[in-house]
N, C-alpha and C positions, 0 to 999 in steps of 0.2 A: 504493500500500500505506500510505501514510503516513495516510490518511483510514480505512482499514479499519476500526480499532477504533470510531470514530464512528459506522459503519453497522451495528454489531451490537445493534441494537434492534428490537424487535418489529414496528413500521411499515416497516421497510426490508427485513425478510426475504422478503416477497413477489417482491422484485427479484433474489433469488438462486436462486429454484427455479421449476420448472414442472410442473404436475400432467399426467398421462399424456393426458388429453383435449386440453388446451392444446397439448402436444408434437404429436399427432396432426393437428389442425388445421393448426398451423404447418407440419409436414412435408408435409402434401399441398398446402399453397398454395406449396412450394418455398421458405420463409422460414426452416426450421432444418434441421439436420443431426445427426443422432444419433452419437456418438462413445462406442463400447463401450470402457472403459478397463481392463477385465479383463486378467489375465495370460493368457499362452497355455495353460497348464493348464486353466484355467476355461473357456476357449473351446473346447477339445477336449471337455468333457464336454457342453456344450450351446450351440447356436448362435443367434445373432440374424442373419438372412440379409439385413441392410440396414445401412445406417449405415458408418461407418468403425471400423476396430479398431485402436486405437493405445493399448496397454498404457500406464498411468498413469507408469510409470517412465521410458517412452520419449518421453513428451511434449516434453521440453526439446529433443531432436534431431529432432523430427517435426512442429515447428510449420508448416513450410511446406505441411504436407498437409491442414491446417484451412482452410477457407474464410474469407475475411475480410468475404464480404459476407452472411453468413447468422447467424442465432442458431445458436451451438453449444451442444448439450444432450448433456452428459457423464452417463454412467450406468454402474454397477457393479450388482450384484445387488439391492443395497439403496440406499444413498445415503453411507454413511462417506465411502469413498474419493473418491466423484464430487464431494462438496462441496469436499474438498481440491484436487482437481483443478481445479476451478470457481476457486477463489481463486487458484492458479497462473496459469490461462489468463487471469482477468481481470488480472491483474499484467501479463501479455503483452500487453495491448491488446485481446483478443478480448470480443465480445458473447457471454457465456456464462451458462448456469444448469443446476442439476443437476437431474435428473428425479426428482420425488417418487415414493417406491414403487420406484424402481430399474429394473432390467430385470425383477425378477419380477413387478412391478405392471404393466408394459407386457405382459408375455407373457400374465398372468391377464386383462387386458383384451382381448386380441385373439384368445383361445383359441375355437376352434370356429369357428363362422360369422360371429363378430366381426371375424375377420382382414380381412374384406372392408372394414373401415373405413378402412384405411391404403393409399394408392397406392403400390404398388411398382411 
């Protein structure tokens, strides 16, 4: 965390985020795991039926549920909370990025016949 401010420059930002298409490719190869950090109230309204569901406020007590051998891709509806969760998980030693466009962007990309693009 001590070097965190030094990394807040445009050329480093690509290391903090992953596009929906990059995520789908890494997920299909078994290289990435989605972590849905929404709170239960949100997941009751609409579901993402793959990935891990670990609300952001529960991350400190549930770190053992996250794979250490894959890229962790944190996601919320957009990206505000997921970027904060990314900072926390990176501090804990995880290889982690946040999903650009969030879960809403992922669902938009996978709607209809495009759902076949992800291997579940």
